[in-house]
C-alpha positions, 0 to 999 in steps of 0.5 A, spaced: 794 623 518 794 625 510 791 630 506 787 630 500 793 632 496 798 626 500 793 621 499 792 621 491 800 622 491 801 615 493 802 609 489 796 605 488 799 600 482 800 594 487 794 595 491 790 589 493 782 592 492 777 586 495 769 586 495 765 586 501 761 580 499 767 576 498 764 573 491 762 575 485 757 581 485 752 582 480 750 589 481 757 591 482 761 592 488 764 597 492 772 595 493 777 597 498 784 597 499 789 599 504 794 604 501 797 607 507 797 606 514 792 612 514 789 612 507 784 607 503 782 607 496 775 605 494 774 603 487 768 600 483 768 594 480 763 595 474 768 601 472 775 598 474 778 603 469 775 608 473 780 612 478 778 610 485 777 615 491 781 616 496 779 617 503 783 617 510 781 612 516 777 618 519 773 620 512 771 612 511 769 612 517 765 618 517 761 615 511 759 609 514 765 604 510 768 599 515 774 596 513 773 590 517 767 588 513 771 587 507 775 583 511 781 588 512 783 590 519 782 598 522 
């Protein structure tokens, strides 16, 4: 399992962020990318320059965010 320090040390420059809606979002969308085996980055399509927040799978689940909704496997 990753910890907060390890999560933010991961390189996300090549991460592929996806939106749950699958299309253009008028109000802005949360974006999600897998950045490691047990690591995820959560971004905001309205603020593409903002640093994405990073979570373990357990933390993502606790927040009620399901990667499957984004078309990403568990």
